[in-house]
N, C-alpha and C positions, 0 to 999 in steps of 0.2 A: 444550497450550502448555507448555513444560518452562518454571518459571521458577526462581530463585534466591531465595529468602521474606526471606534476611536483608540483601538490599542494600534499604536502604528508599526509597521516592516522594521526590523534592523537587522543589518549582515555582519557579521565578524570573519576575518580571515585568521585563522587559528585562533590565538586567543587576543587578536586586537581586531579594532572595529575597521573593515573596510572601507577604504575612497575607490573614486573611480580606476587612478591607476592600479589599484590592486584585482579590481574587477575587470576590466579591461580585456586581457589577455583570457579571462573565463567567459565572454558576451557570447561567441558563439562556437565554445568548443564543446566537442560531445562524446568525450570520454574520458567519465567518469559513473559513479552511481551513488547511490544516498538511500536513508532512509525519514522518514516520515512521522511525525507522530502528535499528538495533542496531550500538552501539559495541563495540569489541574494542581493550583496549590503548591506550582515550583517541582509539581512531582510524577512523574513518567511509567507509566501502565508497562511492564515485561521488560523491564530497561536491559535483562540478559536477551533477550530475541534482538535488541536494537544492537546491542554489540557486536552478535552471533553477526547476524546480517549484514556490519560496515567489514568485520573481519573476512568475512568469506567472499564480500563483491573484490574489498582489496585484492584478495591474494588470487581471486580472478583474473580478472583487469591487470591488477600491478605486480605480482608475483610477491609480494610482500603488504604487511598492515600494519597500522601503528597499535602500540599496544594499549588493549582495553583501558587501562589506566590513563594512558593519556586521554583518549578520547573520552571520559568522565571528567575529565580537569576542564577542556576545554568545554564541553556542553554545559556542565557545573559554572565557568565562568559566563559562558550568552545566556545563562537564566539567571543567573547574579544581577544581570543591567535590564532585565525584562518583566514585564508584571507577571502575574501570580498563574494566568491562566493564559496561554498560547498556544498557535501551532509552531511547530518547529520543525523544521528540515533540515537535516547534516549532509554535505554531498563531500565525498569522498573523490580526489583526483592529485595527478600528479603537476608540478609546475611543468613540466617539458610539455606538455598539451596534449594534442592528437597527432597524427601522423609523425612522428618521430618516434625514436628508440631510445626508451630512457636510459639513463646513465646507472651504471651499478650501486650507484651511494646515493641515487634521488630517494625519497621517501614522502609517503602521500602527504596531501594537507585538509584538511579539514573548512570546510564553507556552512558556515551555520546558519542559518535564519530563521527571523521569531516574529511572529505577527497575529492577527486578530485572530481568535480561536474558533472553529468550525464546529458543526453536528452534522453536517450533509441533508440532501435533499431526503422530506419526508416522504414520496414517493403516492402510488404505486407505481411503479416504472414498466415501462415495456420497451424490450431489446432487441434491436434486430439483430441477424444472424451474418456470420461474414469468417468463411475462413481466412484463417492468419495465425501463424507460427512466428513467436519472437523470437529472436536470437537471442541465445544464453538464458534463457527463461529463469532460471533461478535465481540471476541476479538483478536488481531493481535501477538498473543502468538509464544513462538519461540516454535524450535524443533517441524518440522514437516516434518520428512524427505518423505512422502508420495509425498508432489509436486517434489521434486528432483526427487523419482523415477519416476512419472509419465511422468515428464519433458523428461527424459533421454529415458526411454520407447517409447516416441512420436519420438524425433529426431532419432531412431532409426528405424521408422516408415516412416520417410522422412519430419515429420514436423518440424515444428518448437518450437512451445509449446505444451499445452493442455489444454483443457476448462472441465469442470465438471459438471456433469450432474446429478441431488440427485435421491433417489431410486426412487421417480416418472418420472421419467424419465426428469426434468426439469432442464435448463441450468441455473448454478448460477454463476461461476465464473472462472478465468481460474488460473493458477499455482499460479502469483504473481500480478496478475492483474483484473482486474473489465472489466466486457462486456459492450456493449454500443450498439443500433441497433439501424435503419431508416427504416423507410415504405416510405419516399420520401418525407412526410412532417411533422412528429410526432418523437422524441428519445422515444424508447423505453428502459426499464430497465428490467431486469431477476424479477420474483417474485419467491424466495427463500430464506431458512437461507443463506446467508454469511456473510464477511467480508463487512460495509459499506465505501468505500475507500475515505480519506478525498479528493483527487483528485475527485473522483465521486460525493461527498459532495457539490465540490466546482461549479462544471460543474452542478451541479442540480438547484442547488439554483441562479446561473448568468442567466443560463438559462430561470429560471423563471423571474426573471428580466428585461430579452428582453422581455420576451412573446413569447418565443418557445414552441411549446406543447411539454409536457412531458406525460410519460403515462408507468405505471408497470404493467407487463402481464408474464403471464406464457408460456414462450417458450420453444419449443422441439426440438430438431437439426431436424424433418419432418417440422416446422415453416419457418425452413431457406431460404429456394429456394424461397420463397414469399416477401422477404424483401429486400430491394433497398441499405444494407451496413451495415456493424460493423466495430468494432472497440474495441480495449483493453488502459486502461490508469490504471495508476498508479502515485506513487511521481515522477517516473521518467518522465513523458508528460503524456500530456490529451487525446493522442488520438495517437494512432498506426493503420493505415488500416490492415484488416483483409481478405482475400479474399476465402479464407477457413476454413470450420470445421467440419471435420471427413468429410462424402462423400458430403456434399454442398457448393457449388462454391457459391460465394456473386460477386456484381460488385464492379471496383470499386464506390468510394462515396466521389469526394475530397470537394463536398459544406459541405457536412456533417463533415470532419474530420476540416473542416476552423472553421465552427462553434462550434466545440469543443473545439478547440484552442481559438477563439474569445473568449467564455464563461468561462474558463479559465485564460486570461491575465485578464479580467477585473474584476477578483477579487484582490483588492490592495496586497498590501506587508507589512506587521506589524511589527514594531520594538520592539524590544525584554524590 
């Protein structure tokens, strides 16, 4: 990952700078969810999708959500105090924390962190394959030690990262990435329970506008040798090349990677 070290990290709790007493109750809490974005020129791509993700996560975990306008106001206040280009993470939580029953009047709060902008690794990457299914896969929640555990296991085996299969052997996603594949004509998305990443959703809707064929299909490691390319994507980048998944070698696919990046860049930046 490429970052700019001169850009300091700041953290705000709702609309105020967070201090140690604010953060202490949250330091070891694991019942929360978040969204992450790269902010450029003070603007965010796919703001609508980030707001929808936070709304969905809060309703799923807490049964209640902050109004979109409140979220926008808090994000805007945080960016007003930050450089024009930053990485942003907005984490929603309940003050009561975890291992308790929330009170009926309790409402979610937002912890917003800004830090140096990031662009992701250049690749190409080699991914180990591990069977793993995330709890509540449609929610980008915190407290997932399995991802780091399997990532480190993969690194010990000489890989860069890890891809997951479900109990049926279908590829789903990678540790902090969505997977995308190329058959030489069509972009293929895995069919399995997973988190629909913001970047993946952006690429998909822009590929539709570009008239590029897309298909969702079940893919297993055995299908990989017949494909023409693979990539991973997340909030850092719309495409990092992958040339090995498990024991399968995949060819370089520069045209595929260029297409993913072109689709992503076609998504307009939004002001808060």
